[in-house]
All heavy atoms as an XYZ file, in Angstrom:
1001
protein
N     120.392    110.646     89.060
C     120.287    110.408     87.635
C     120.456    111.740     86.924
O     119.951    112.753     87.385
C     118.942    109.689     87.400
C     118.023    110.178     86.374
S     116.476    109.269     85.972
C     116.240    107.981     87.099
N     121.185    111.710     85.832
C     121.345    112.938     85.055
C     120.269    113.002     83.968
O     119.443    112.089     83.842
C     122.771    113.048     84.483
C     123.094    111.977     83.462
O     122.250    111.524     82.697
N     124.352    111.550     83.435
N     120.260    114.076     83.188
C     119.211    114.279     82.195
C     119.126    113.162     81.165
O     118.036    112.696     80.830
N     120.262    112.727     80.666
C     120.242    111.658     79.659
C     119.758    110.352     80.272
O     118.985    109.614     79.646
C     121.626    111.468     79.034
C     121.603    110.414     77.934
C     122.889    110.339     77.148
O     123.659    111.307     77.085
N     123.130    109.205     76.523
N     120.163    110.071     81.498
C     119.679    108.851     82.165
C     118.167    108.905     82.354
O     117.479    107.891     82.217
C     120.376    108.671     83.512
C     121.829    108.255     83.374
C     122.583    108.359     84.682
O     122.430    109.332     85.428
N     123.425    107.369     84.951
N     117.637    110.087     82.662
C     116.195    110.244     82.824
C     115.477    109.974     81.503
O     114.480    109.255     81.466
C     115.868    111.650     83.334
C     114.386    111.901     83.567
S     113.524    112.709     82.201
C     114.242    114.329     82.225
N     115.988    110.516     80.415
C     115.385    110.291     79.104
C     115.401    108.801     78.764
O     114.398    108.232     78.312
C     116.121    111.114     78.021
C     115.884    112.603     78.247
C     115.677    110.689     76.613
C     116.844    113.503     77.487
N     116.523    108.148     79.016
C     116.636    106.721     78.722
C     115.744    105.894     79.647
O     115.211    104.860     79.238
C     118.094    106.287     78.780
C     118.913    106.909     77.653
C     120.359    106.450     77.592
O     120.696    105.412     78.216
O     121.157    107.119     76.906
N     115.554    106.355     80.877
C     114.647    105.694     81.812
C     113.204    105.788     81.298
O     112.471    104.794     81.309
C     114.782    106.352     83.196
C     113.729    105.983     84.169
N     113.682    104.757     84.802
C     112.672    106.688     84.630
C     112.629    104.725     85.613
N     112.002    105.892     85.527
N     112.799    106.940     80.832
C     111.456    107.097     80.258
C     111.293    106.185     79.045
O     110.252    105.539     78.875
C     111.195    108.558     79.877
C     111.124    109.556     81.034
C     111.035    110.979     80.500
C     109.967    109.247     81.972
N     112.323    106.100     78.223
C     112.290    105.203     77.052
C     112.113    103.758     77.474
O     111.376    102.997     76.834
C     113.576    105.325     76.224
O     113.605    106.530     75.517
N     112.780    103.367     78.555
C     112.682    101.988     79.037
C     111.237    101.645     79.424
O     110.715    100.598     79.057
C     113.629    101.763     80.218
C     113.498    100.398     80.824
C     113.927     99.272     80.140
C     112.930    100.240     82.076
C     113.795     98.002     80.689
C     112.796     98.983     82.641
C     113.225     97.853     81.941
N     110.584    102.549     80.156
C     109.192    102.289     80.541
C     108.287    102.274     79.317
O     107.332    101.498     79.251
C     108.699    103.306     81.569
C     108.912    102.928     83.033
C     108.050    101.768     83.460
C     110.336    102.688     83.419
N     108.585    103.099     78.339
C     107.828    103.053     77.089
C     108.021    101.716     76.385
O     107.091    101.177     75.796
C     108.228    104.207     76.173
C     107.504    105.509     76.475
C     108.305    106.702     76.019
C     106.114    105.507     75.850
N     109.221    101.160     76.468
C     109.478     99.862     75.844
C     108.678     98.752     76.517
O     108.298     97.779     75.872
C     110.965     99.535     75.882
C     111.769    100.373     74.926
C     113.259    100.156     75.073
O     113.699     99.145     75.604
N     114.039    101.106     74.603
N     108.404     98.896     77.809
C     107.516     97.936     78.471
C     106.108     98.103     77.912
O     105.448     97.134     77.557
C     107.539     98.117     80.001
C     108.916     97.730     80.556
C     106.439     97.290     80.659
C     109.112     98.040     82.031
N     105.665     99.338     77.796
C     104.295     99.589     77.325
C     104.123     99.282     75.849
O     103.010     98.989     75.412
C     103.884    101.033     77.614
O     104.574    101.958     76.807
N     105.192     99.333     75.070
C     105.032     99.046     73.642
C     105.415     97.612     73.290
O     105.523     97.262     72.123
C     105.759    100.085     72.765
C     107.276    100.023     72.856
O     107.867     98.997     73.172
N     107.918    101.150     72.560
N     105.588     96.788     74.319
C     105.788     95.359     74.105
C     107.201     94.926     73.766
O     107.443     93.745     73.520
N     108.157     95.840     73.779
C     109.536     95.481     73.449
C     110.279     94.861     74.623
O     111.234     94.118     74.432
C     110.308     96.704     72.949
C     109.833     97.195     71.606
C     110.667     98.372     71.164
C     110.169     98.923     69.851
N     110.948    100.099     69.447
N     109.879     95.216     75.837
C     110.485     94.661     77.051
C     109.383     93.953     77.830
O     108.340     94.545     78.100
C     111.133     95.764     77.924
C     111.555     95.215     79.276
C     112.318     96.378     77.203
N     109.618     92.703     78.165
C     108.636     91.926     78.899
C     108.790     92.187     80.387
O     109.788     91.817     80.990
C     108.822     90.434     78.594
C     107.784     89.581     79.284
O     106.764     90.083     79.757
N     108.044     88.295     79.339
N     107.794     92.843     80.971
C     107.792     93.085     82.412
C     107.055     91.920     83.061
O     105.863     91.983     83.313
C     107.120     94.407     82.742
N     107.771     90.853     83.297
C     107.139     89.640     83.793
C     107.031     89.617     85.317
O     107.005     88.567     85.931
C     107.864     88.401     83.278
C     109.336     88.375     83.664
O     109.807     89.345     84.274
O     110.002     87.375     83.345
N     106.962     90.797     85.922
C     106.776     90.892     87.365
C     105.311     90.631     87.671
O     104.438     91.248     87.084
C     107.180     92.277     87.879
C     108.637     92.563     87.645
C     109.059     93.161     86.461
C     109.583     92.216     88.590
C     110.394     93.412     86.235
C     110.924     92.460     88.372
C     111.323     93.050     87.195
O     112.644     93.291     86.965
N     105.056     89.722     88.592
C     103.689     89.378     88.933
C     103.122     90.407     89.898
O     103.713     90.714     90.923
C     103.613     87.987     89.554
C     102.232     87.624     90.009
C     101.253     87.317     89.077
C     101.899     87.633     91.347
C      99.968     86.999     89.482
C     100.618     87.321     91.761
C      99.654     86.999     90.829
N     101.975     90.951     89.540
C     101.222     91.846     90.411
C      99.865     91.174     90.603
O      99.148     90.949     89.628
C     101.053     93.250     89.788
C     100.224     94.146     90.695
C     102.402     93.875     89.496
N      99.544     90.838     91.833
C      98.283     90.147     92.093
C      97.099     91.009     91.677
O      97.193     92.243     91.633
C      98.161     89.780     93.572
O      97.953     90.946     94.348
N      95.998     90.357     91.376
C      94.778     91.084     91.016
C      94.362     92.017     92.142
O      93.893     93.130     91.895
C      93.642     90.106     90.699
C      93.866     89.352     89.403
O      94.698     89.802     88.587
O      93.212     88.310     89.205
N      94.570     91.566     93.377
C      94.207     92.384     94.542
C      95.041     93.671     94.585
O      94.500     94.767     94.758
C      94.426     91.578     95.825
C      94.132     92.341     97.088
C      94.515     91.554     98.339
O      94.392     90.322     98.329
O      94.971     92.201     99.304
N      96.361     93.547     94.412
C      97.222     94.735     94.424
C      96.905     95.641     93.242
O      96.849     96.865     93.378
C      98.695     94.330     94.388
C      99.223     93.871     95.713
C     100.715     93.604     95.626
C     101.243     93.124     96.967
N     102.670     92.812     96.901
N      96.725     95.049     92.081
C      96.409     95.842     90.894
C      95.104     96.618     91.099
O      95.025     97.801     90.770
C      96.300     94.929     89.671
O      96.028     95.680     88.520
N      94.111     95.967     91.674
C      92.818     96.616     91.922
C      92.947     97.765     92.913
O      92.214     98.754     92.820
C      91.806     95.592     92.427
N      93.882     97.664     93.852
C      94.116     98.750     94.813
C      94.927     99.884     94.203
O      94.723    101.046     94.531
C      94.880     98.210     96.043
C      94.030     97.652     97.126
C      94.780     97.505     98.456
N      96.201     97.262     98.378
C      96.782     96.049     98.451
N      96.049     94.977     98.596
N      98.087     95.932     98.401
N      95.877     99.549     93.348
C      96.818    100.543     92.825
C      96.300    101.289     91.601
O      96.548    102.491     91.446
C      98.142     99.857     92.469
C      98.872     99.313     93.664
C     100.057     98.485     93.239
N     100.821     98.002     94.382
C     101.813     97.143     94.294
N     102.180     96.666     93.103
N     102.451     96.753     95.379
N      95.628    100.586     90.713
C      95.226    101.162     89.427
C      94.349    102.404     89.545
O      94.515    103.342     88.758
C      94.526    100.100     88.588
C      94.921    100.153     87.140
C      94.070     99.308     86.243
C      94.381     97.880     86.191
N      93.684     97.167     85.127
N      93.408    102.483     90.507
C      92.568    103.689     90.593
C      93.366    104.987     90.763
O      92.905    106.053     90.360
C      91.684    103.409     91.816
C      91.577    101.930     91.857
C      92.945    101.433     91.427
N      94.571    104.895     91.310
C      95.434    106.073     91.433
C      95.659    106.734     90.071
O      95.756    107.959     89.967
C      96.771    105.682     92.067
C      97.814    106.746     91.962
C      97.754    107.889     92.755
C      98.860    106.633     91.062
C      98.705    108.889     92.645
C      99.818    107.625     90.945
C      99.743    108.754     91.750
N      95.717    105.926     89.028
C      95.969    106.465     87.693
C      94.816    107.330     87.195
O      94.992    108.129     86.284
C      96.274    105.337     86.707
C      97.544    104.538     87.010
C      97.668    103.339     86.071
C      98.784    105.418     86.936
N      93.651    107.194     87.801
C      92.485    108.009     87.430
C      92.395    109.306     88.227
O      91.435    110.053     88.071
C      91.191    107.208     87.631
C      91.047    106.103     86.625
O      91.393    106.255     85.464
N      90.534    104.967     87.070
N      93.365    109.555     89.089
C      93.329    110.748     89.929
C      94.292    111.806     89.403
O      95.115    111.536     88.530
C      93.736    110.406     91.382
O      95.148    110.131     91.417
C      92.943    109.233     91.924
N      94.216    112.978     90.009
C      95.175    114.049     89.696
C      96.446    113.892     90.526
O      97.372    114.686     90.381
C      94.537    115.405     89.963
N      96.498    112.876     91.374
C      97.666    112.655     92.224
C      98.925    112.420     91.418
O      98.882    111.906     90.299
N     100.041    112.820     92.015
C     101.336    112.669     91.352
C     102.100    111.511     91.964
O     101.853    111.124     93.108
C     102.146    113.956     91.505
C     101.501    115.143     90.816
C     102.332    116.416     90.939
O     103.404    116.394     91.567
O     101.886    117.438     90.392
N     103.047    110.984     91.209
C     103.939    109.967     91.761
C     104.746    110.608     92.877
O     105.229    111.741     92.726
C     104.882    109.420     90.683
C     104.237    108.656     89.526
C     105.297    108.256     88.506
C     103.502    107.432     90.026
N     104.886    109.906     93.962
C     105.605    110.442     95.118
C     107.086    110.609     94.814
O     107.686    109.783     94.135
C     105.484    109.501     96.316
C     104.104    109.399     96.890
C     104.077    108.414     98.053
O     104.788    107.426     98.069
N     103.241    108.707     99.037
N     107.652    111.672     95.348
C     109.094    111.863     95.257
C     109.733    110.694     95.993
O     109.319    110.326     97.080
C     109.514    113.207     95.895
C     111.021    113.340     95.935
C     108.878    114.363     95.148
N     110.697    110.075     95.364
C     111.371    108.943     95.979
C     110.721    107.608     95.674
O     111.240    106.565     96.055
N     109.561    107.619     94.965
C     108.925    106.358     94.589
C     109.889    105.558     93.737
O     110.525    106.086     92.841
C     107.625    106.604     93.806
C     107.055    105.347     93.202
C     106.312    104.475     93.980
C     107.291    105.030     91.880
C     105.808    103.308     93.436
C     106.787    103.871     91.325
C     106.042    103.000     92.107
N     110.001    104.279     94.041
C     110.918    103.427     93.297
C     110.225    102.119     92.970
O     109.772    101.416     93.860
C     112.149    103.165     94.156
C     113.235    102.476     93.427
C     114.532    102.842     94.100
C     115.733    102.287     93.438
N     115.663    102.033     92.051
N     110.102    101.828     91.693
C     109.523    100.557     91.270
C     110.462     99.431     91.698
O     111.689     99.593     91.669
C     109.320    100.545     89.763
N     109.903     98.295     92.098
C     110.722     97.205     92.618
C     111.744     96.644     91.630
O     112.756     96.091     92.031
C     109.695     96.132     92.999
C     108.423     96.519     92.346
C     108.482     97.983     92.077
N     111.516     96.837     90.342
C     112.428     96.278     89.348
C     113.663     97.134     89.101
O     114.601     96.689     88.469
C     111.684     96.100     88.034
C     111.263     97.403     87.445
S     110.265     97.159     86.026
C     110.901     98.421     84.980
N     113.671     98.352     89.596
C     114.782     99.261     89.321
C     115.893     99.091     90.337
O     115.647     98.863     91.510
C     114.287    100.711     89.326
C     113.227    101.055     88.288
C     112.757    102.481     88.472
C     113.760    100.835     86.893
N     117.126     99.253     89.872
C     118.277     99.150     90.765
C     118.404    100.444     91.584
O     117.787    101.453     91.273
C     119.553     98.916     89.954
O     119.826    100.036     89.140
N     119.209    100.374     92.615
C     119.419    101.551     93.471
C     120.117    102.670     92.711
O     119.840    103.832     92.913
C     120.241    101.162     94.705
C     119.480    100.337     95.714
C     118.250    101.050     96.265
O     118.348    102.254     96.605
O     117.186    100.418     96.330
N     121.051    102.307     91.859
C     121.808    103.288     91.088
C     121.198    103.442     89.693
O     120.718    102.465     89.123
C     123.270    102.848     90.953
C     124.019    102.817     92.268
C     124.065    104.182     92.942
O     124.354    105.177     92.257
O     123.806    104.239     94.153
N     121.232    104.643     89.131
C     120.723    104.824     87.763
C     121.535    103.970     86.782
O     122.730    103.718     87.001
C     120.949    106.314     87.479
C     121.202    106.950     88.793
C     121.727    105.886     89.703
N     120.887    103.535     85.733
C     121.589    102.756     84.703
C     122.615    103.626     83.995
O     122.437    104.838     83.873
C     120.586    102.227     83.677
C     119.699    101.146     84.251
O     120.054    100.479     85.213
N     118.539    100.973     83.666
N     123.645    102.983     83.495
C     124.619    103.692     82.660
C     123.919    104.067     81.357
O     123.000    103.379     80.919
C     125.812    102.791     82.381
C     126.625    102.495     83.612
C     127.852    101.685     83.244
C     128.569    101.183     84.383
N     129.319    101.485     85.263
N     124.369    105.155     80.759
C     123.732    105.602     79.518
C     123.990    104.594     78.398
O     125.036    103.962     78.337
C     124.176    107.015     79.102
C     123.702    108.050     80.105
C     125.656    107.098     78.885
N     122.982    104.468     77.537
C     123.027    103.567     76.394
C     123.522    104.287     75.147
O     124.157    103.700     74.294
C     121.599    103.082     76.117
C     121.385    101.620     76.118
C     119.893    101.296     76.079
C     119.352    101.235     74.684
N     117.990    100.709     74.609
N     123.181    105.557     75.054
C     123.448    106.320     73.841
C     124.632    107.259     74.032
O     124.968    107.631     75.156
C     122.197    107.090     73.414
C     121.062    106.170     73.039
C     120.076    105.857     73.955
C     121.017    105.583     71.785
C     119.047    104.983     73.625
C     119.994    104.709     71.448
C     119.003    104.413     72.364
N     125.229    107.670     72.923
C     126.431    108.502     72.957
C     126.148    109.913     73.465
O     127.032    110.562     74.015
C     127.072    108.563     71.563
N     124.908    110.387     73.282
C     124.582    111.757     73.696
C     123.088    111.913     73.907
O     122.303    111.022     73.582
C     125.120    112.764     72.676
C     124.595    112.503     71.275
O     123.387    112.418     71.061
N     125.512    112.371     70.313
N     122.707    113.069     74.422
C     121.307    113.346     74.723
C     120.458    113.342     73.452
O     119.317    112.862     73.465
C     121.157    114.697     75.466
C     119.708    115.092     75.616
C     121.813    114.631     76.819
N     120.985    113.839     72.361
C     120.232    113.871     71.103
C     119.826    112.477     70.649
O     118.672    112.262     70.240
N     120.754    111.548     70.725
C     120.435    110.164     70.349
C     119.396    109.578     71.305
O     118.486    108.857     70.883
C     121.691    109.295     70.356
C     122.631    109.557     69.214
C     123.861    108.660     69.243
O     123.859    107.631     69.961
O     124.834    108.991     68.544
N     119.530    109.889     72.593
C     118.570    109.399     73.581
C     117.181    109.971     73.306
O     116.171    109.259     73.407
C     119.031    109.753     74.996
N     117.116    111.256     72.945
C     115.827    111.878     72.620
C     115.207    111.234     71.382
O     113.997    110.985     71.354
C     115.998    113.388     72.382
C     116.275    114.189     73.630
S     114.892    114.221     74.771
C     113.638    115.007     73.791
N     116.027    110.973     70.361
C     115.508    110.310     69.162
C     114.905    108.956     69.514
O     113.841    108.587     69.011
C     116.599    110.144     68.107
C     116.925    111.439     67.405
O     116.108    112.360     67.357
N     118.132    111.532     66.868
N     115.586    108.213     70.387
C     115.055    106.925     70.814
C     113.740    107.109     71.570
O     112.792    106.352     71.350
C     116.068    106.178     71.684
C     115.529    104.831     72.128
O     115.289    103.966     71.254
O     115.311    104.649     73.344
N     113.679    108.103     72.437
C     112.448    108.369     73.189
C     111.283    108.620     72.233
O     110.197    108.044     72.385
C     112.635    109.559     74.131
C     111.409    109.969     74.949
C     111.021    108.876     75.943
C     111.685    111.273     75.685
N     111.497    109.456     71.233
C     110.436    109.741     70.255
C     110.032    108.468     69.498
O     108.848    108.250     69.233
C     110.856    110.842     69.286
C     111.045    112.181     69.946
C     112.124    112.985     69.603
C     110.158    112.645     70.908
C     112.301    114.222     70.215
C     110.330    113.883     71.521
C     111.410    114.668     71.166
N     111.014    107.629     69.162
C     110.705    106.363     68.485
C     109.873    105.450     69.379
O     108.940    104.797     68.909
C     111.984    105.650     68.053
C     112.663    106.323     66.892
O     112.025    106.992     66.079
N     113.978    106.168     66.801
N     110.218    105.399     70.665
C     109.463    104.549     71.592
C     108.030    105.048     71.752
O     107.099    104.255     71.869
C     110.154    104.460     72.962
C     111.559    103.883     72.939
C     111.688    102.574     72.200
O     110.789    101.739     72.216
N     112.820    102.379     71.544
N     107.844    106.365     71.759
C     106.490    106.934     71.831
C     105.697    106.527     70.593
O     104.553    106.061     70.701
C     106.536    108.473     71.992
C     107.107    108.844     73.361
C     105.139    109.078     71.789
C     107.450    110.320     73.516
N     106.292    106.678     69.413
C     105.621    106.267     68.172
C     105.271    104.781     68.221
O     104.162    104.387     67.837
C     106.503    106.538     66.952
C     106.651    108.012     66.626
O     105.832    108.824     67.116
O     107.599    108.353     65.895
N     106.205    103.961     68.700
C     105.975    102.515     68.774
C     104.876    102.166     69.781
O     104.152    101.193     69.601
C     107.264    101.777     69.111
C     108.281    101.821     67.978
O     107.927    102.231     66.847
O     109.447    101.451     68.225
N     104.736    102.971     70.825
C     103.662    102.775     71.793
C     102.308    102.914     71.096
O     101.420    102.068     71.229
C     103.802    103.780     72.940
C     102.607    103.879     73.852
C     102.295    102.856     74.735
C     101.804    105.004     73.833
C     101.197    102.945     75.580
C     100.708    105.116     74.680
C     100.403    104.081     75.556
N     102.142    104.008     70.352
C     100.878    104.229     69.648
C     100.619    103.125     68.618
O      99.501    102.618     68.513
C     100.851    105.609     68.984
C     100.838    106.732     69.987
C     101.853    107.673     70.031
C      99.800    106.844     70.909
C     101.833    108.699     70.963
C      99.777    107.868     71.847
C     100.796    108.786     71.866
O     100.785    109.799     72.795
N     101.636    102.728     67.892
C     101.489    101.667     66.893
C     101.148    100.339     67.554
O     100.266     99.609     67.087
C     102.796    101.528     66.075
O     103.060    102.776     65.427
C     102.683    100.423     65.042
N     101.821    100.018     68.636
C     101.618     98.743     69.339
C     100.165     98.571     69.773
O      99.579     97.498     69.623
C     102.560     98.674     70.546
C     102.435     97.437     71.359
N     102.794     96.201     70.876
C     102.002     97.239     72.629
C     102.586     95.288     71.814
N     102.106     95.896     72.886
N      99.580     99.632     70.284
C      98.222     99.523     70.811
C      97.139     99.622     69.735
O      95.948     99.596     70.053
C      97.988    100.513     71.959
C      98.375     99.925     73.282
C      99.597    100.220     73.850
C      97.531     99.037     73.934
C      99.973     99.657     75.059
C      97.895     98.466     75.146
C      99.108     98.780     75.702
N      97.527     99.657     68.480
C      96.533     99.508     67.417
C      96.043     98.060     67.383
O      94.936     97.791     66.933
C      97.110     99.920     66.063
C      97.287    101.416     65.931
C      97.848    101.790     64.589
C      98.029    103.312     64.531
N      98.673    103.717     63.287
N      96.887     97.142     67.858
C      96.512     95.723     67.870
C      96.548     95.111     69.272
O      95.795     94.188     69.552
C      97.437     94.904     66.944
O      98.793     95.093     67.350
C      97.262     95.317     65.491
N      97.397     95.601     70.148
C      97.513     95.029     71.499
C      96.367     95.530     72.375
O      95.849     96.632     72.171
C      98.846     95.422     72.124
N      95.984     94.721     73.349
C      94.922     95.130     74.272
C      95.476     95.561     75.621
O      94.864     96.376     76.310
C      93.905     94.000     74.483
O      94.599     92.837     74.952
C      93.171     93.679     73.191
N      96.644     95.022     76.008
C      97.238     95.395     77.293
C      98.696     94.967     77.336
O      99.140     94.149     76.529
C      96.474     94.756     78.462
O      96.648     93.352     78.455
N      99.418     95.547     78.293
C     100.787     95.144     78.615
C     100.926     95.217     80.126
O     100.282     96.052     80.774
C     101.830     96.061     77.953
C     101.981     95.875     76.461
C     102.541     94.526     76.040
O     103.185     93.833     76.867
O     102.330     94.160     74.871
N     101.769     94.376     80.674
C     101.963     94.316     82.117
C     102.871     95.440     82.597
O     103.950     95.643     82.065
C     102.565     92.969     82.502
C     102.596     92.759     83.996
O     101.614     93.002     84.678
N     103.725     92.321     84.509
N     102.413     96.152     83.590
C     103.229     97.164     84.264
C     103.772     96.524     85.539
O     103.026     95.840     86.242
C     102.372     98.400     84.593
C     103.160     99.522     85.170
N     103.583     99.540     86.478
C     103.617    100.658     84.601
C     104.258    100.650     86.701
N     104.289    101.351     85.567
N     105.048     96.725     85.860
C     105.635     96.029     87.013
C     105.103     96.457     88.377
O     105.353     95.784     89.369
C     107.129     96.319     86.893
C     107.228     97.487     85.984
C     106.026     97.488     85.106
N     104.344     97.544     88.459
C     103.767     97.979     89.733
C     102.238     97.934     89.707
O     101.604     97.527     90.663
C     104.240     99.397     90.082
C     103.741     99.894     91.415
C     104.336     99.465     92.596
C     102.669    100.768     91.492
C     103.876     99.902     93.829
C     102.199    101.217     92.725
C     102.808    100.780     93.898
N     101.647     98.352     88.589
C     100.188     98.453     88.492
C      99.527     97.202     87.919
O      98.311     97.068     87.972
C      99.792     99.665     87.643
C     100.115    100.974     88.294
C     101.211    101.717     87.892
C      99.328    101.464     89.327
C     101.524    102.930     88.490
C      99.624    102.678     89.940
C     100.730    103.408     89.524
N     100.287     96.298     87.325
C      99.711     95.107     86.705
C      99.299     95.390     85.266
O      99.804     96.312     84.636
N      98.375     94.575     84.754
C      97.939     94.712     83.361
C      97.268     96.068     83.138
O      96.330     96.422     83.847
C      96.953     93.604     82.991
C      97.588     92.249     82.789
C      98.510     92.190     81.584
O      98.154     92.696     80.500
O      99.612     91.633     81.749
N      97.792     96.804     82.154
C      97.219     98.107     81.804
C      96.849     98.115     80.335
O      97.623     97.643     79.491
C      98.215     99.235     82.074
C      98.698     99.447     83.507
C      99.668    100.620     83.564
C      97.535     99.651     84.467
N      95.693     98.692     80.043
C      95.310     98.888     78.648
C      95.893    100.225     78.175
O      96.595    100.921     78.918
C      93.796     98.808     78.476
C      93.031     99.913     79.211
O      93.639    100.903     79.677
O      91.792     99.782     79.324
N      95.580    100.577     76.946
C      96.112    101.788     76.333
C      95.832    103.035     77.165
O      96.736    103.835     77.427
C      95.508    101.924     74.931
C      95.888    103.180     74.199
C      97.158    103.322     73.648
C      94.972    104.211     74.033
C      97.504    104.467     72.954
C      95.309    105.355     73.342
C      96.573    105.484     72.807
O      96.920    106.619     72.128
N      94.578    103.201     77.613
C      94.219    104.394     78.389
C      95.000    104.485     79.690
O      95.477    105.562     80.063
C      92.719    104.391     78.706
C      91.869    104.939     77.595
C      90.418    105.083     78.035
O      90.181    105.704     79.091
O      89.555    104.561     77.309
N      95.113    103.358     80.398
C      95.835    103.373     81.665
C      97.333    103.599     81.444
O      97.978    104.287     82.231
C      95.593    102.092     82.461
C      94.349    102.150     83.307
C      93.236    101.406     82.979
C      94.289    102.968     84.434
C      92.087    101.464     83.758
C      93.149    103.034     85.211
C      92.048    102.273     84.871
O      90.926    102.344     85.646
N      97.890    103.028     80.378
C      99.302    103.295     80.085
C      99.508    104.782     79.779
O     100.486    105.374     80.218
C      99.795    102.445     78.917
C     100.385    101.139     79.354
C      99.860     99.902     79.181
C     101.627    100.942     80.051
N     100.690     98.949     79.725
C     101.778     99.566     80.258
C     102.620    101.800     80.527
C     102.893     99.025     80.906
C     103.724    101.272     81.167
C     103.850     99.898     81.358
N      98.591    105.391     79.038
C      98.718    106.824     78.759
C      98.718    107.614     80.064
O      99.525    108.523     80.242
C      97.566    107.307     77.879
C      97.728    107.006     76.431
C      96.643    107.691     75.619
O      95.451    107.603     75.929
N      97.053    108.367     74.564
N      97.792    107.275     80.960
C      97.713    107.973     82.243
C      98.999    107.782     83.039
O      99.508    108.733     83.651
C      96.507    107.481     83.045
C      95.195    107.894     82.427
C      94.009    107.278     83.136
C      92.717    107.663     82.445
N      91.537    107.170     83.152
N      99.521    106.559     83.026
C     100.775    106.311     83.730
C     101.899    107.153     83.133
O     102.668    107.786     83.864
C     101.169    104.828     83.689
C     102.594    104.639     84.127
C     102.937    104.709     85.468
C     103.613    104.458     83.197
C     104.264    104.598     85.880
C     104.934    104.344     83.586
C     105.259    104.407     84.937
N     102.032    107.145     81.807
C     103.129    107.885     81.167
C     103.050    109.380     81.479
O     104.087    110.008     81.720
C     103.156    107.645     79.662
C     103.667    106.295     79.271
N     104.839    105.760     79.753
C     103.148    105.352     78.439
C     105.034    104.564     79.234
N     104.024    104.281     78.438
N     101.859    109.942     81.502
C     101.725    111.369     81.845
C     102.245    111.607     83.260
O     103.033    112.532     83.506
C     100.264    111.849     81.699
C     100.066    113.220     82.337
C      99.862    111.880     80.222
N     101.841    110.772     84.209
C     102.305    110.930     85.593
C     103.815    110.716     85.685
O     104.517    111.449     86.388
C     101.586    109.938     86.517
C     100.133    110.294     86.777
C      99.486    109.286     87.709
C      98.020    109.552     87.919
N      97.716    110.799     88.604
N     104.308    109.720     84.969
C     105.732    109.383     85.029
C     106.591    110.494     84.411
O     107.585    110.922     85.004
C     105.956    108.041     84.323
C     107.313    107.483     84.524
N     108.026    106.912     83.503
C     108.096    107.388     85.620
C     109.186    106.493     83.962
N     109.267    106.777     85.253
N     106.203    110.952     83.228
C     106.945    112.042     82.585
C     106.908    113.293     83.471
O     107.935    113.946     83.670
C     106.352    112.366     81.205
C     106.881    111.527     80.077
C     106.739    110.145     80.077
C     107.500    112.116     78.997
C     107.213    109.378     79.028
C     107.987    111.360     77.931
C     107.833    109.975     77.948
N     105.720    113.632     83.981
C     105.579    114.821     84.830
C     106.467    114.710     86.062
O     107.134    115.684     86.449
C     104.104    115.020     85.239
O     103.328    115.167     84.044
C     103.929    116.241     86.120
N     106.494    113.542     86.673
C     107.316    113.294     87.862
C     108.779    113.643     87.575
O     109.419    114.373     88.335
C     107.170    111.815     88.263
C     108.106    111.347     89.306
N     107.928    111.639     90.649
C     109.237    110.598     89.229
C     108.920    111.091     91.344
N     109.707    110.439     90.496
N     109.299    113.129     86.467
C     110.714    113.376     86.154
C     110.947    114.781     85.608
O     111.996    115.373     85.881
C     111.237    112.310     85.198
C     111.410    110.986     85.880
N     112.303    110.781     86.906
C     110.764    109.800     85.713
C     112.223    109.524     87.319
N     111.285    108.907     86.612
N     110.011    115.338     84.881
C     110.163    116.703     84.400
C     110.215    117.676     85.568
O     110.991    118.629     85.567
C     109.051    117.081     83.424
C     109.166    116.443     82.065
C     110.194    115.570     81.738
C     108.227    116.722     81.085
C     110.293    114.983     80.485
C     108.321    116.141     79.823
C     109.348    115.277     79.517
N     109.407    117.435     86.601
C     109.449    118.273     87.808
C     110.785    118.087     88.529
O     111.366    119.053     89.043
C     108.286    117.956     88.729
C     106.992    118.550     88.270
C     105.897    118.372     89.283
C     104.661    119.149     88.835
N     103.624    119.147     89.844
N     111.249    116.871     88.562
C     112.526    116.552     89.199
C     113.667    117.388     88.598
O     114.582    117.793     89.284
C     112.785    115.053     89.024
C     113.999    114.476     89.668
C     114.114    112.980     89.372
O     113.582    112.478     88.382
N     114.810    112.282     90.226
N     113.552    117.648     87.295
C     114.603    118.399     86.586
C     114.197    119.853     86.335
O     114.862    120.562     85.580
C     114.950    117.695     85.263
C     115.845    116.502     85.470
C     115.315    115.282     85.836
C     117.213    116.611     85.322
C     116.128    114.182     86.054
C     118.044    115.531     85.531
C     117.499    114.308     85.899
N     113.106    120.292     86.952
C     112.675    121.681     86.829
C     112.199    122.055     85.440
O     112.299    123.216     85.038
N     111.669    121.089     84.714
C     111.211    121.341     83.345
C     109.749    121.750     83.292
O     109.295    122.258     82.270
C     111.442    120.112     82.474
C     112.909    119.660     82.363
C     113.016    118.329     81.637
C     113.748    120.727     81.678
N     109.001    121.498     84.353
C     107.604    121.938     84.452
C     107.352    122.487     85.838
O     108.061    122.222     86.763
C     106.564    120.814     84.138
C     106.634    120.410     82.692
C     106.713    119.642     85.055
């Protein structure tokens, strides 16, 4: 994945958390209960971790350039904060139902994972 694809990938996960994309993947309560505590740790997402909903190949870019992709990313972040003023949870395709705090923890781990991948942190 190139830099713009990474930015658009982060935007996509934000769209799940802000209610714009329905992640209707079923995660059993048992799996969610086993997986969710990881979000409370300092542990990082494993290199090579792949959510079951993602294709093997990176998605084609949606936007004409990185600047447009960044603008969308910032909009999705704003929409995340706005969405959770009224929403109580959204389904994550790997961790199951997450509230605002757990989504924040996930996004920090997810952003850090990709920022390290590109040598940004």
